[in-house]
N, C-alpha and C positions, 0 to 999 in steps of 0.2 A: 504494500500500500504506500502510495506517495502522499505526503502531507505538505501542503504549502502553508508555511508559518510566517506570520508577520507580527512584529511586536515592538514594544518600547518598554524599557525598564531601567530607570535611574532612581536609586534609593532616595527617599524623601520627596521626590517630585512627581513621578507617575510610573505606573506599571499596567500593561495590558498585553495580551497575546491572543491572536486570532488564528484559528485552524480552519482554513477555508473548506476543505473537503468534508469536514464534520459539522460545519455550521456552528462552530464552538468558540466561545470567548472565555478566557480566564482573566478575571479582573477587568476593571473599566476605568483606569486613570485618565487624567487630562490628555488631550491630544488624540484620543481614540478615534473620533469621527474625522478629524482632519487627516489622520493617517490612513484611514480605510476608505473614506469617501463613499461611493455607491456600494462598495463591497460589504459595507456594514449591514446591508439589507439581507445578506446571506446568514447573519447570525440568528439562530433560532434558540440557542441555549447559552446563557451567560452564567458562569459560576464565579461568585465573588468570595475571595478567601477570608476577608475580614473587613472591619469597618474603618480602617485608616483612610484618610482623605485621598492619599496618593493612589489608592486602589479603587476608588469609586467616583472620583471627581468628574469623569466624563459621561456618567450615566444619565445626567439630565438631558443633554443633547441627544444621546443615543435613544432615549425614550421618546423625545419629542419628534425625532425623524423616523423612527422605526416601529412605533407602537401600531399594532394592527389586530384584527380580530383573533384573540387567543394566542398572541405571540408578541414579542419574544418572551421566553421564560427567564426570569432572573432568580437564581438560587443563592441563598445566603445562610450563614451559620445561625442556627435557631435562637441562640441566646444573645444575639446582638440586637439590642433595642433600637439601634440607629436605623435599621432597614425598614421596619414598619413606619417610622417617622418619615423616612425618605419617600416611601410610597404615598403617604398622605400629602406630603409637600408637593410631589410631582402632580398629584391629582388636582391640587389647587392652582399650581403654577401653570399647568397645561390642561385645563378642564375639558378642552375639545379633543384631547387625545385619550384613547381608550384601547384596551386590549392586552397590555402587558400583564403577565402573570408573575406575581411575586410569591416565591415558595421557600419556606424555611426548610433546612435539612440538617441532619445530625450525622455524627461519625458512624460509619458503617452502612449508611443508606446508599442505595443504588438508583440512578436515574437513567432510563433508556432514552437516548437522544436520536438514535437511528436504528433501523433493523440490525440486530446483532451487535450494536455498539452501546455500552453503558458507561456511565461515569460514577465512580464510587468515592465517597468522601471519607477523609481520615482526619482526626483531630491532630493538631500540632501545638507546640508550646510557645508560639509567638506572643499570644495574649494571655497573661496569667489569669487563671480562673479555677474554680473548684472542680474536682474530679466529677465527671459526668456531664459537665456543661460544655457547650460548643460555641466558642467565640472566634476561633481561628482554624481554618481547615486547609488541608492539602487534598489533591485529587488524583485518582488513577483512572485511566480510560482503558476499558477492556473490549476486545473483539471476541464474541462468543460464537462458537461453531459446534455442531454435533458431529461426532466421529464414530464410526463403527467400532464396537468393543472388540478387544483382542480375540476373544473366544469365538467370534463370528467371522473373522477375516477369511478363513479358508473354507467356510461352509459353502456348499453348492447354492447357486442363485435360487433354484426352485424351492429348496428347503428354507432359505432365508426369507423368501417371499411369503411362505406359509406362516412363519413365525410372526412376521410383521402384520399380516392380516389378522392373526389370532390374538396377538399380545400388544401390537402397536409398535411404531417406529422407535419410541423412546426406550422400549425394552432392549433393543439391540444396539443402541447408541449411547454415548456419554458426552456430556458437555465439556468442551475444552475452552478455557478462557485465557486469552493472550493479552498481557499488559503492554499495549502498543505505545502508550504515552502516559507520562506522569508529570504533575505540576506541583512543586513544593509550596508555592505561596511564600510568604515571609515566615521563616522558621529557623531556629537553631538546628544543628545536626543532633538529633536526639536518639537515633537508632541506626547503627551501622548497616543493618540489613533491610531497612525500610523499603528500599527501592529495588530489591533483589528481582532480577529477571525482566525489568522494564526495557522495552526497545529504545525509547527515547525519553530522556528525563530533562525537564526544564527546572533548574534549581537556582535558587538565589545564592550569591556569593558576595555579600555586601562589603566585607572588609578583606584586605590583602594581608592584614596582620592583626594580632590581638590588640585591643585598646588598653593602653596603660591608664589613661584618663577615661572616666565613665565606662568601666568594664561592663556595667549592667546593660548598656546598649548592645554590646556584642552578645550578651546572653540571650537576647531576643532575636538575633539574626545569625547568619552563618559566616564564619571565617573561612576563607577559601582553602586553607590547609586542612581544615576539618572535613570540608566537602570532598577533597581528594582522598583523604583517608577512608571516608565512607565509600567512595567509588571503588577503591582498591579491595574492599570487602564485598562488593556487590557485582553481580553479572548484569551491568548496564551496558547497552550496546553503543549508544550515542548520547551526548550531553549538550544542552544549551545552558550556559551560565549567564545570569543577568543580575539585575538589582545592585550593580556595583555602585559604591559611593562616588559622587562626582568629584571627589578629591583625587581620583586616580585617572591617569591618561590611558589611552588605548595601548600605548607602547609598554607602560608599566604592567598592565593587565596581561598582555601577551607574554612578557618576560616571566611573570609569575607562573602563568599556565605552563610554559615550557619547563621551568625549574621543577614544578610539582609533578608534571607528567614523567619526568626522568626519575625524581625521587621515589615515586610510587609505582614506577614501571607500568604506566598506563599507556596502552596503544589502541585508543579508540578515538573516533572523531569528536572533537570538542569545539563548539561554536560559542562565540562571546557576543553578548549584547552590550555594546560600549555605551558609557554615559552620554546622554544627549543625542544618540543616534538611533534611527529606526532600523530594526533587524528584519531581513526578509530572506527566506531560504526554503527550497523544496528539499525534503528529506524523506528517504525511503525507510519504512519501518517493517 
């Protein structure tokens, strides 16, 4: 499957990623509509990771230009009170617009966005909150297919057909879920195996070094060395790194990526979303 991904992600200012073939948006920061123009009409499902302004500032214009009967869907962490307030504000600000569906979701919940394609939410630790609450989420996209069970592979076709007629196709097949794409949102690295097996991971890498001043900020975001350590423990095939602090230049980021790729012996494609620049790439998963 080829995925055309366009996005922008600069820490503190704006983050959004659009996956064209899936009609899928992750986060909706400023510049979303100016960056996508008419292609924004292809967005049917928008998953917002948390309520920080740089991840939702572009939703007002997105709603104003794209609201239509029963679409788009905007999904948000259930325990973020900001989103119901946003919905009410949008209704008052653009009373002539209708159709957008606002839907709260929780960790572990799956949303089908296309035939055989689902998005599953996972809690992360970017926004401190009590256990069981959902204020900041990451997402995994799965492609689901049914495959003939091993014990039926060598069975003659006429016998297999009889079993299907009598017991149904689900009896002879099993569901295979492939994690084709994952999106971290804002998050510290909290589990070295969290992204195991994903084909393409979009992960934040806000800092190139640990902060000596204000270390609590780093505790809510990822430091790039920790991201590479995590990648070295996971079977991730391709990576997009973004959400870099604007204090870093593209050359500094590239140098750090090369150093860490060598340090952790990583030999996988790594793409970077540089501060202040729109990223656009077609990637096979």
